[in-house]
ROLUM-897575 format. One line per 5 residues: number of its first residue (from 1); their letters; for each residue z, y, x of C-alpha. Coordinates in steps of 0.2 Angstrom, whole numbers, plus 2048, in hexadecimal, padded with zeros to 3 digits. Each point is the difference from the previous one (the first is absolute). Example, Ala and Ser with C-alpha at 12.3 -4.5 7.8 and 13.67 -1.06 7.14 Angstrom:
1	AS	827 7EA 83E  7FD 811 806
END
This chain:
1	MGDTS	8D7 1BB 659  7FC 80D 7F2  80C 80D 7F9  80A 7F9 7F2  801 810 7F6
6	TTQAQ	7ED 801 801  7FE 7EE 7FA  80C 803 7F2  7F7 810 7FA  7EF 7F7 800
11	SLRSM	807 7F2 7F6  808 80B 7F3  7F1 80C 800  7F5 7F1 7FC  80A 7FB 7F0
16	NELVT	7FD 806 7EF  805 812 7FB  810 7F9 7F7  80A 7F5 80B  80F 7F5 7FC
21	VRQVA	812 802 807  7FE 7F0 80A  7F0 806 808  807 810 805  810 7F7 807
26	ECVQL	7F6 7F4 80A  7F4 80E 807  80E 80B 806  80C 7F2 804  80E 806 7F5
31	SRATI	809 7F6 7F2  7FA 801 7EE  812 807 7FC  7FC 80E 80B  7F0 804 7F8
36	YNLVK	808 7FF 7EF  80D 80C 806  7F3 80D 806  7F9 7FF 7EF  811 802 7F8
41	DGKLR	804 80F 80B  7EF 808 7FC  7F9 7FF 811  7F2 7F5 7FA  7F8 801 7EF
46	AVRVR	7FC 7F0 7F7  7F8 7FC 7EF  806 7F3 7F5  7F2 7F4 7FB  80B 7F3 7F6
51	RRTIR	811 800 7FA  807 7FA 811  7F1 804 80C  7FC 810 80A  7F2 805 80B
56	LNRDE	800 80D 80D  7F1 80B 805  7F9 7FA 811  7FC 811 806  811 807 7FC
61	VCAYF	808 7F2 809  7F5 802 80F  804 813 801  813 7FD 7FE  801 7F3 80E
66	GL	7F3 809 80B  7F4 7F2 800
END
């Protein structure tokens, strides 16, 4: 079996430059609430694309989680 973190990194790296909170949460196996808290605490940067929708930079997410 392959290394799970390698599989997660490859799947996240293959996504568009801006990724959703749901995509990040699924790839790093954390809850969406945890990802939102990381954004709120300033540990991950996000951009608002609609009134209630945010996106995260894929490369910044990969760097933060060491993927």
